[in-house]
DRENPA-3360 file (N, C-alpha, C; in nm, 2 decimals, always signed):
BEGIN
1 = MQAIDLHM = -1.28/-0.85/-0.99/-1.16/-0.79/-1.00/-1.09/-0.66/-1.03 ~ -1.17/-0.57/-1.15/-1.23/-0.47/-1.12/-1.31/-0.38/-1.10 ~ -1.44/-0.49/-1.01/-1.49/-0.38/-0.87/-1.46/-0.39/-0.79 ~ -1.35/-0.44/-0.76/-1.22/-0.37/-0.63/-1.15/-0.29/-0.68 ~ -1.12/-0.32/-0.80/-1.01/-0.20/-0.83/-1.08/-0.11/-0.79 ~ -1.24/-0.11/-0.85/-1.27/+0.07/-0.88/-1.37/+0.13/-0.75 ~ -1.35/-0.01/-0.70/-1.39/+0.04/-0.48/-1.27/+0.08/-0.48 ~ -1.18/+0.08/-0.51/-1.01/+0.13/-0.47/-1.03/+0.28/-0.49;
9 = QKNHSFGL = -1.01/+0.24/-0.65/-1.04/+0.43/-0.63/-1.09/+0.44/-0.58 ~ -1.25/+0.50/-0.57/-1.31/+0.54/-0.51/-1.32/+0.58/-0.34 ~ -1.26/+0.50/-0.32/-1.19/+0.48/-0.17/-1.36/+0.44/-0.16 ~ -1.46/+0.35/-0.12/-1.59/+0.30/-0.12/-1.50/+0.18/+0.00 ~ -1.58/+0.23/+0.11/-1.52/+0.07/+0.22/-1.61/-0.08/+0.18 ~ -1.75/+0.03/+0.19/-1.85/-0.07/+0.22/-1.89/-0.14/+0.06 ~ -1.84/-0.09/-0.04/-1.78/-0.19/-0.17/-1.75/-0.25/-0.18 ~ -1.62/-0.17/-0.11/-1.45/-0.38/-0.15/-1.56/-0.43/-0.03;
17 = VEDYLGIA = -1.62/-0.47/+0.12/-1.62/-0.60/+0.16/-1.71/-0.65/+0.11 ~ -1.82/-0.58/+0.05/-1.89/-0.67/-0.03/-1.78/-0.72/-0.13 ~ -1.68/-0.66/-0.22/-1.66/-0.75/-0.34/-1.61/-0.85/-0.26 ~ -1.51/-0.84/-0.12/-1.42/-0.97/-0.07/-1.54/-1.04/-0.03 ~ -1.67/-1.03/+0.02/-1.73/-1.10/+0.04/-1.84/-1.25/-0.08 ~ -1.80/-1.18/-0.21/-1.88/-1.20/-0.26/-1.74/-1.30/-0.35 ~ -1.67/-1.29/-0.32/-1.50/-1.33/-0.39/-1.43/-1.38/-0.38 ~ -1.52/-1.42/-0.22/-1.51/-1.59/-0.17/-1.59/-1.65/-0.12;
25 = MVYATLDM = -1.66/-1.65/-0.20/-1.79/-1.79/-0.23/-1.77/-1.78/-0.34 ~ -1.72/-1.72/-0.43/-1.69/-1.80/-0.53/-1.61/-1.93/-0.53 ~ -1.46/-1.81/-0.38/-1.35/-1.88/-0.41/-1.38/-2.08/-0.42 ~ -1.49/-2.10/-0.22/-1.54/-2.19/-0.20/-1.59/-2.27/-0.30 ~ -1.59/-2.20/-0.35/-1.71/-2.32/-0.51/-1.59/-2.41/-0.59 ~ -1.46/-2.31/-0.59/-1.43/-2.37/-0.69/-1.29/-2.41/-0.49 ~ -1.34/-2.48/-0.46/-1.17/-2.50/-0.33/-1.11/-2.44/-0.39 ~ -1.10/-2.34/-0.36/-1.01/-2.28/-0.32/-0.94/-2.20/-0.23;
33 = KEEGKEAL = -0.97/-2.30/-0.15/-0.92/-2.25/+0.02/-0.88/-2.12/+0.05 ~ -0.72/-2.11/+0.02/-0.71/-2.02/+0.07/-0.67/-1.87/+0.02 ~ -0.74/-1.83/-0.14/-0.78/-1.71/-0.11/-0.95/-1.66/-0.07 ~ -0.96/-1.85/-0.04/-1.11/-1.71/+0.05/-1.14/-1.66/+0.15 ~ -0.98/-1.79/+0.20/-0.99/-1.71/+0.34/-0.88/-1.54/+0.31 ~ -0.84/-1.62/+0.19/-0.77/-1.44/+0.30/-0.88/-1.32/+0.23 ~ -0.91/-1.35/+0.12/-1.08/-1.25/+0.06/-1.11/-1.24/+0.19 ~ -1.20/-1.31/+0.24/-1.29/-1.27/+0.40/-1.18/-1.26/+0.50;
41 = NKALEIST = -1.04/-1.22/+0.50/-0.92/-1.15/+0.59/-0.93/-0.95/+0.58 ~ -0.96/-0.94/+0.40/-0.96/-0.86/+0.40/-1.08/-0.75/+0.41 ~ -1.18/-0.87/+0.43/-1.28/-0.78/+0.42/-1.34/-0.78/+0.55 ~ -1.31/-0.86/+0.66/-1.33/-0.89/+0.82/-1.26/-0.74/+0.87 ~ -1.02/-0.75/+0.79/-1.01/-0.62/+0.85/-1.06/-0.46/+0.84 ~ -1.13/-0.44/+0.69/-1.16/-0.34/+0.64/-1.28/-0.29/+0.74 ~ -1.41/-0.33/+0.76/-1.52/-0.41/+0.83/-1.46/-0.32/+0.95 ~ -1.38/-0.46/+1.00/-1.33/-0.39/+1.17/-1.25/-0.31/+1.18;
49 = NLQMHPKV = -1.17/-0.23/+1.15/-1.10/-0.09/+1.12/-1.18/-0.03/+1.06 ~ -1.24/+0.01/+1.06/-1.40/+0.12/+1.05/-1.47/+0.16/+1.05 ~ -1.53/+0.06/+1.18/-1.57/+0.02/+1.30/-1.68/-0.06/+1.19 ~ -1.79/-0.04/+1.07/-1.87/-0.11/+1.02/-1.92/-0.24/+1.07 ~ -2.00/-0.25/+1.16/-2.04/-0.34/+1.23/-2.22/-0.52/+1.18 ~ -2.23/-0.36/+1.11/-2.28/-0.46/+1.04/-2.21/-0.54/+0.93 ~ -2.18/-0.43/+0.91/-2.02/-0.55/+0.78/-1.94/-0.68/+0.87 ~ -1.96/-0.69/+1.00/-1.88/-0.75/+1.06/-1.91/-0.85/+1.09;
57 = LETYKVFA = -2.00/-0.83/+1.14/-2.12/-0.91/+1.12/-2.13/-1.01/+1.03 ~ -2.23/-1.01/+0.91/-2.21/-1.01/+0.77/-2.09/-1.10/+0.76 ~ -1.99/-1.08/+0.74/-1.85/-1.08/+0.78/-1.81/-1.21/+0.77 ~ -1.87/-1.26/+0.97/-1.87/-1.39/+1.02/-1.99/-1.48/+0.93 ~ -2.08/-1.45/+0.86/-2.19/-1.55/+0.86/-2.16/-1.62/+0.69 ~ -2.07/-1.47/+0.60/-2.03/-1.53/+0.58/-1.92/-1.69/+0.54 ~ -1.83/-1.56/+0.68/-1.69/-1.72/+0.68/-1.80/-1.79/+0.74 ~ -1.89/-1.93/+0.83/-1.99/-1.97/+0.83/-2.04/-2.04/+0.74;
65 = KFYQTIDN = -2.07/-1.97/+0.61/-2.07/-2.02/+0.46/-1.95/-2.01/+0.46 ~ -1.89/-1.96/+0.38/-1.78/-2.09/+0.33/-1.66/-2.18/+0.40 ~ -1.72/-2.18/+0.50/-1.62/-2.33/+0.58/-1.70/-2.42/+0.54 ~ -1.84/-2.35/+0.53/-1.95/-2.49/+0.59/-1.89/-2.55/+0.35 ~ -1.89/-2.48/+0.29/-1.89/-2.52/+0.17/-1.77/-2.59/+0.12 ~ -1.69/-2.58/+0.19/-1.56/-2.62/+0.14/-1.55/-2.75/+0.27 ~ -1.63/-2.80/+0.32/-1.69/-2.86/+0.44/-1.57/-2.88/+0.55 ~ -1.61/-2.71/+0.58/-1.49/-2.76/+0.73/-1.62/-2.73/+0.85;
73 = KDAALEAL = -1.62/-2.83/+0.94/-1.73/-2.80/+0.99/-1.79/-2.72/+1.09 ~ -1.62/-2.76/+1.17/-1.54/-2.72/+1.34/-1.59/-2.52/+1.30 ~ -1.43/-2.46/+1.13/-1.47/-2.39/+1.15/-1.53/-2.24/+1.12 ~ -1.58/-2.35/+1.07/-1.88/-2.32/+1.06/-1.88/-2.26/+1.19 ~ -1.88/-2.33/+1.30/-1.88/-2.29/+1.40/-1.81/-2.23/+1.45 ~ -1.69/-2.28/+1.46/-1.63/-2.10/+1.50/-1.65/-2.00/+1.44 ~ -1.71/-1.97/+1.33/-1.71/-1.83/+1.25/-1.83/-1.78/+1.36 ~ -1.91/-1.89/+1.31/-2.07/-1.83/+1.33/-2.10/-1.78/+1.57;
81 = NKFVVIYD = -2.04/-1.86/+1.64/-1.99/-1.78/+1.78/-1.95/-1.64/+1.78 ~ -1.82/-1.68/+1.65/-1.80/-1.49/+1.75/-1.92/-1.44/+1.65 ~ -2.02/-1.48/+1.55/-2.06/-1.39/+1.49/-2.23/-1.31/+1.63 ~ -2.18/-1.45/+1.71/-2.31/-1.46/+1.83/-2.26/-1.34/+1.88 ~ -2.13/-1.42/+1.97/-2.06/-1.32/+2.07/-2.02/-1.07/+1.98 ~ -2.01/-1.10/+1.93/-1.99/-0.96/+1.78/-2.17/-0.93/+1.85 ~ -2.22/-1.05/+1.75/-2.43/-0.91/+1.71/-2.43/-0.91/+1.91 ~ -2.41/-0.97/+2.02/-2.42/-0.99/+2.16/-2.44/-0.84/+2.21;
89 = SVLFIQQI = -2.28/-0.82/+2.13/-2.19/-0.73/+2.24/-2.21/-0.58/+2.12 ~ -2.28/-0.62/+1.97/-2.35/-0.51/+1.95/-2.53/-0.45/+1.99 ~ -2.56/-0.50/+2.04/-2.68/-0.52/+2.08/-2.77/-0.46/+2.22 ~ -2.67/-0.54/+2.31/-2.57/-0.44/+2.41/-2.55/-0.27/+2.40 ~ -2.41/-0.37/+2.33/-2.42/-0.18/+2.24/-2.57/-0.07/+2.31 ~ -2.67/-0.07/+2.17/-2.75/-0.03/+2.16/-2.83/+0.00/+2.26 ~ -2.88/-0.10/+2.39/-2.95/-0.09/+2.43/-2.93/+0.00/+2.54 ~ -2.77/+0.04/+2.57/-2.70/+0.17/+2.65/-2.74/+0.29/+2.63;
97 = EVLREVTS = -2.75/+0.26/+2.47/-2.77/+0.42/+2.44/-2.91/+0.43/+2.39 ~ -2.99/+0.36/+2.43/-3.13/+0.41/+2.41/-3.16/+0.45/+2.54 ~ -3.12/+0.37/+2.67/-3.11/+0.39/+2.78/-3.04/+0.48/+2.88 ~ -2.98/+0.51/+2.75/-2.93/+0.74/+2.81/-3.01/+0.80/+2.77 ~ -3.10/+0.76/+2.61/-3.14/+0.83/+2.56/-3.31/+0.85/+2.68 ~ -3.31/+0.71/+2.75/-3.42/+0.73/+2.71/-3.39/+0.85/+2.86 ~ -3.36/+0.77/+3.01/-3.31/+0.86/+3.06/-3.30/+1.02/+3.05 ~ -3.23/+1.05/+2.94/-3.14/+1.21/+2.92/-3.30/+1.21/+2.87;
105 = NYETK = -3.38/+1.19/+2.89/-3.47/+1.24/+2.83/-3.60/+1.27/+2.93 ~ -3.55/+1.15/+3.04/-3.66/+1.15/+3.15/-3.60/+1.27/+3.26 ~ -3.53/+1.35/+3.27/-3.48/+1.42/+3.37/-3.43/+1.55/+3.27 ~ -3.47/+1.57/+3.19/-3.55/+1.68/+3.16/-3.66/+1.69/+3.15 ~ -3.74/+1.62/+3.11/-3.84/+1.61/+3.20/-3.93/+1.71/+3.31;
% end
């Protein structure tokens, strides 16, 4: 919990997400389901609000791992499905950006 306090003081969102993800997995091994879900939801909220797409993806992966650890296969599958949807959308956005860049370079030549 000291790491969370330190990252909050320094306004280090990336570190906060990492802390919450790690804490969630500790809670999973201790069978503290609600506390783990709360930590994961905090990580997801921070990464979503700041549009940190790689961290959003990582959070959904940890959600799946968390649910698998607490033996909730349906929730694990749902988390993996969300991961895939977000991964596909991020990949699609990156492909559009590359296409725009290539088109722009071609038009200027």
